C-alpha positions, 0 to 999 in steps of 0.5 A, a space after each residue: 560494499 556500497 549500497 545499491 543506488 537508484 537506477 539512472 535513465 529509466 527506460 521501458 525495461 527499468 524497474 521504476 518506469 511504467 512499461 508499455 508491455 502488455 501480456 499476451 493471452 496466447 502465451 500459455 507457457 509464459 515464455 514471453 514473460 520469462 524472455 522479458 524478465 531476462 531482457 530487463 535483468 540484462 538492462 539493469 546489469 548494464 546500468 548497474 553491474 553490482 545491482 543484483 549482487 547488492 540487493 541479494 545480500 539484504 533489504 533495507 526498505 524505509 517504507 511499508 506500503 499497504 495498498 489495494 490488490 488492484 492491478 492499476 495501483 503498483 506501489 513501485 511505479 507510483 512512487 518511482 522507487 526500484 527493487 529493495 526500496 518498498 516493503 509491500 502488502 496488498 489486499 482488497 481495498 487496502 483494509 487493515 483490521 485487527 483480525 487479519 493475521 496476514 497483514 499484521 504479520 507483515 506490519 510486525 516484520 516491517 516495523 520490528 525487523 526491517 525498521 521501516 520509518 514510514 507506513 503508507 496506507 494508500 487507497 485509490 479512487 474508483 476502487 471496486 472493493 469500496 464500490 461493492 461495499 457501498 451497495 447491497 449486493 452479495 458477492 460470496 466469501 468477500 462479503 465478510 471482508 467488505 464488512 470492514 468498509 461497511 463499518 466505516 460507512 456506518 461510523 461516518 454515515 452522517 458525513 457521507 449521507 450529507 454528500 448529495 453527489 454519488 461520485 463525491 460520496 464514493 470518493 470520500 468513502 475511499 478516503 475514509 477507508 484509508 484513514 480508518 486503516 491507518 488508524 487501526 495500524 496505530 491502535 495495534 501493539 506493534 506500532 505503539 510499542 515501536 513508539 514506546 521504544 523511541 523508534 522513528 515511525 510515521 503512519 500516513 493515509 493517502 489516496 491515489 487517483 487513477 485518472 491522473 496518476 497522482 497520489 495525494 495526502 489525506 488528513 491523517 498522519 501519526 507519529 506518536 501515541 498522542 495522535 489517537 483516541 486515548 481508549 486505544 492507548 495500550 501502553 499504560 
């Protein structure tokens, strides 16, 4: 059986195209959402009759995307890839830390079972979580999560405080937070064991700009144990 092919001729109903539809708050039973779903499914089947039959059998994504929960940063639309192409984990401010069993479970499944070849940690400029972590206010339970970003600020304080423009400093913290999360991935036994076993796996740090829709590479890309500080090497 042939593998699913990318959809051709993206339309407003395509899984890979930005959609002009807006949620209707008066749709209390969500009937309009289900109706839109049926129209989308019908449009996909018209373009590729075997599409759902094929993806129902298995998934073979080559990319794990770790991004922010922000509704404006949908991985599939940003990368223009359809269903089955990206394994996705999202949380507030795309944080990866060594105590988050949810995130690490996703990473383990993606690396060891799905055998993804790329992990993209993608932050985004104008991130509310990073902005909150930059200040001194309390927000409740989430303060414990934002501590991870405050630690990034503390570790890179000299660089950040040397930036006089507030907006530029904010953007740089977004970048450093994504890089820190990518580094933390490489510190994990999951990623290191994959490298040890000869698995093709590259970890990337990116940032997405809401103002122009562009995803940009940051100065971090790792594909072997040599890419990180020796103290984090747990393979010896």
